[in-house]
N, C-alpha and C positions, 0 to 999 in steps of 0.2 A: 504444350510441352516447351520448356525453356531450353532452346538449342544453344550450342557454344557461340554461335553468331549473336544470338540475343544477349547472352551474358557479356560479350565484348561491348556491345552497344550500351547496355545498362551501366556497366562499369565506367565507360568513357564519359557518361553524362554526370557522374558523381560530382565533379568540380562545379558544374552548372547548378546542380541542386544545392550544393553548399552555399553558393552565392545567392540563389533566388528561392531557396526552399521555403523561407518564412513567407514570402509574398505568395507563393503557390498555395501553401496550407491555409493562409488567411482567406484567400479567394475560394479555396475548396470549401471551407466551413460556411462561408457566406452563401455560396451556390447550393450547398447541400441543404441548409436550413430553409432557403427560399423555395426549393423544389420539394422538400420533404420536411415540413415544419414539425411533424409528429416525432421526428428524431431528436428534437430538443428535449424530450422527456428522458432521453438516455444519456445525453452528453451533459457534463457539468458546465452550466452556463456561466458560473463565476470564473472558471478557468478560461472560458472563451473571452470574457471581458478583459481580464488582466493579461491574456496572451499566453498563459502556460500551455494550454492544449495545442495551439498552433506550433509553438516552439518545440514541444515534445514530438509532435508528428513530423515536423521538418527534420529534426535530428534523427528520428527513426528511419525516415525515407532515405536520407543521405547515408546512414550507416548500412542500410540494406543494399544500396547501390554499390558502396565501396567494398562490401564484403560478399558480393554475389557469388564469388568463386569459393568462398569458405564460410558458408552459412553457420557452421558450428560456433563461430565466434559470437554469434548473437543468440545462442541457444538459451542462455539464462534470461535475456530480455524477452525472448519469444515465450518462454515458459511463464513469466510473470504476466505478460499480455493475455495469454490464454486463460489464466485464472481470473484476471479482471473481467474479461469478456464473458466467461461462464457465470460470474457473479451478477452480471448485468443481464443475463439471459439473451445475449446477442444471437440472432437467428441467421441461418445461411442466406436467406434472401437479402438481408441487410448488407452482406458483403458485396453483392451485385450492385446495390445502390451506391455504396461507398466507392467501389472501383470505377463505376461509370463517371462519377463526379470528380474523383481525383484525377483521372486521365484527362477529362475535359478541362480541369483547372490547369494542368500542365500545359496543354495546348493553348489555352486562352491567355495565360500569363507570358509564356515564352514566344508565342506567335510563330512567325516564319522560321524561327530557329529549330522548331520541332517538325521533323519530317514524318511521313506516314511510317517509315521504317522504324523510327525511334518510338512512336506510339505502339507499333506492333510488338516491339521488344519489351516495352514497359507493361503492356497488356499481359504478355506471357509471364513476366516476372511477378506481376500482381496476382495472377491466377495461381501461380505456384505457391506464393506465400499464403493466399487465402485458403488453399487446399490444406496446407500444413496446419494453419490455425483452426480451421473447422474440424479437422480430424481430431486434433488434440482436445478441443472443447467438447466434442461429442463424447469422448472418453471420460472427461471430467464430469459431464452431466450424468453419464451412466453410473459412475462411481458414487456420485452424490445421491442418486436415487436408491442405492443399496442400503441395507441395514435399517436398524430401528430409527424411525423419524426421518428417513431419507426422502428426498423429493428433488425434482429438477427446477421447479419454478418458484415464484414468490409465494410466501405464506404469511398469514396474519399472526402476530404475537401480541399478547397483552403485557403492558407494563405493570409488573407486580409490585415493584419497589423502586423508589428513586432515592439515591444517597449522594450527597455532596462529598467530594473527595478533596477539594481545595477550593480556592476562590474562583478557579477557572474550570475545573473538571468535575463532572457529575457522572455517577454510574447509574445505569438503567438495567434492572433485572427483568428479563423477558421470558415469558412462558407461552407455548402455543395456544392460540385462541380457540382452536378446535379441540383442546383437551388431549391431543395426541402426544406421542413421545417427543422428547427433546432430541434434536439431531446430535450425533457424535461429531467430533472434530479433533484436529491435532493442535496441541498448544502452539500458539503463534499465528493461527489462521484468523481470518476476518469474515465478516458478513457485509453485504450491501444492505443499506437501509433506504427505503423508498417512501418519500412523503410528498404531499402536495404543498407547493410554495405559493401562497396567495399573491405575493407581490409580482410574481412572474406569470401566474396563471398556468403553471406547469408542474408536473411531477418531476422531482429531482432525486436521483440516487447518490448516496455517498457510501464509502467503505469505512468501517470501523473495526479495529482489532477486537477480538474477544479477550476480555481482561480477567478471566478466571479459568481454572482448569476444567476440563470436561467433567461433568458431575451427574448428568442425566436428569437434573431437576430444573435448571434454568440456563439461559445464556445471559452473559453480562457484557455490555459495552460501556466504556468510560469515555465520555465525549468532552472535548475541550471546546469552550465557547470561543469561536474564532472571530466573531464580530459583534456588533451591537445593533439593535433595532434602530433603523433610521440612518445608519452610517452610510456615507457615500461610497465606501469601499464594499464591493460586492461579495467578498469572501465571507464565509460563515453563515450563509443563508439557512442552511439546514441545521447546523449546530445551534444557532440562535433560536430557531423554532423548537427544537427539542428541549432546550433549557427553559424557554418562556411559555410555550403553548401546550406542552404535553404533561399530563398528570398521571398518577397511578390509576390504573383501570382503563386508560386509553389504549388504542391499538395502533401498531405500525407494521409495515410489511418488511419482511426480511428475506434475503436469498439464503440458499444453503451455505454453509461455511466453505470458503475456498482460500487459496493462498499457498505458495510454495516456501514461505519462510516459516519453517516448523522445527521444533526441537527434535534432534536425532535421539530418539528414545531407545534405539537398539545399541547404543554405545555405553561404555562405562568410563569414558574419559572425562576430565574436568569440564565444567560448563562456566563460561565467563559471559555474563549478561551486562551489556553496556548500553545505556539509553540516556536520552536528553528530553526533558519536558514530557509531553504526552506520549513520547516514544516508550514510556514505561509500561504501557498497557499490555502489549504482547509478552513483555518480560515477566510481568506478574503472573500471567497464564502459565508460562514455563516454570517459574519458581514454585507456584502452587502445585503444579503437576509433579514436580520432582519431590517436594517435601511431602505431598499427600500420598505418594506411592511408596514412601520409605526408602527412596533411592539413597545410596551411599556415595554417589558421585560428589566430588568437591564442586561447590557452587560459589562463585564470586559475583556479587550483585553491585554493579557500579552505576550510579545515576547522578545526573546533574540537573539543577533547577536554578532559576534566577534568584529566588528567595524562598523562605519557608512558607509564605502565604500561598504560593502556587505549587508547592511540593506535595504531590498526591501519593497516597498509600504508603507513607513513611512507616507508620506503625506496623503494617503488615510485614514490611521488609525487616524492620528491627526485631519483630517477634520471631520471624523465621530464623534469624541469626541467633537469637537467644535459645530457641528450642532445638536447634539442629547444629551439632558441632561441625558439620561439614559445610555450613553456610557462613560466608563472610559478607558483610555489607560495607560499602564504601560510598558515602553520600557527599556530593559536592554542592555547595551553595555559592553562587557568585557574590551575593550580598548578605551580610549577617545583620539581623535586627536585634534589638534589645530583648533579652529573654531566650534567645537561641542558645542551645547548649551543645558543646562538643560531645560527640558520642551519641547524641540523640537527633537533633535537627541536622547536624552536619558532622563530617569527619575531616573534610578538607575545604578550605576557603578558596574560591576561584572556579574557573571553568574546568570541565573534566580534562585532566591531563594524565594520560596513561603512563607516560614516562615517570611521573612523580610517584606512581603507585605500582611500578613494574614488578616489584618484589611480590606483590599480591596477585597480579594478573598474568604474569608469564609462567605458564605451566606446560610441561611436555605433553604434546598431543591434545591439548585443550581445543575445544570448539568455542569460537567467539561469535556471539550474536549481537548485532548492532541495530539500533532503531532510533530514529530521531529526524530532525530537519536535515536537509541535504548537506549544508556546510558542516554540520556536526558529524554526519556520517562519513564524509570524505576525510575529515581531520582524523577521526579515530581509525579509520581503515589505513590511512597513510602512516600513522604512528605504529600500528601493529605490524605493517609490512616492514617499516624501518627497523623494528625490533626483532625481525627475523621470523615472524609468524607467516606460515604458508598461506597463500591466497585461498587454497582449498579448505582452510579451516576458518575462514571468515565468512559469516552468513549475515545478510542484512535485509532490512525492510525499509523502504523509502517513504517518507512523508514529503511529497513535493513532486516536481516534474523533472524527469531526466531520462536519458536513453537506457539507464540502468533499471528504471521502473516507471510505470505509468502513474499519473496523478492519483492520489489516494484521498484521504478524508478532508472535508472542509465544512 
């Protein structure tokens, strides 16, 4: 039980964690993997090498300490974490392992500055947070097991079709290898994909948004190649394998669909979909769900890409706008190539600038869905807030590491 005295101690240590948090989390992961190497199969090892995961954990620990008196401030971040953990099938026993090593890392890094009283307070704080996460994840697992095609753990899927979408992005159409039903999901959700990475000798999971509407026939993920074989940069290990080593007929393991970034299908308000790069994937799922259901909601689809060679699914977006009077497409290209046509490859030259198209995107009571790299996300969110859009109407999915969301695909 986290007592008022414990809360006071934890909150008082927040400045120390802000100063030494990264050293603690780096030491924590080194200690954790040394003592429990099997957990390397759960954690993204690329994020370990480039430092994203330690930074994200350090930020999260500091935020938890600073807001120990008002945990509701972190409710959105906690919700995202529980979905991520459920997609990785994190088990209760693993919370004990993480807690033991995190508390030991705090003591080992800070040394004599950490008293038994401080450790006792942090033990109580960790136990409280772990209980909240485990309860939420148990409920997510229960719901995932319900309904047609539902289950709690990993399941083999066969790659039925592979389709290039751009010079960087490829779509994989997946069907259950056991011949059973395809699981239901909400537009905007993702699945974890688990594959063996020979260069590491480890199984590695990654999260990829489902890029088509629920249809009962297949699941589709659209994967951006993030790296190249032989590159010294460790990102993209899984995406490179999927692009280079997997063929139609091969099998991969998928989690049930999870994620709290979902289309509010119970509303009739306008839908503004804003994405950058591969952030288009959950937006296409939402767009297809809206047009496929015959929804009359106004839809504005805003997307930005570097150039037309990396611009995925343009034809699908243009066709939706041609076929549905309630759909408007606004495509931004940073660089125009010979042969690119206004009204086809692009509508606006430059990076996505909502101020420049505010007459199209500002709608009363509209819901705004954002997805893309973290700098893109922050820029669009800040622009919307500056234009008077309420924070409760801005929904986002993060590709990257931030206290707003845990690391996603790579």
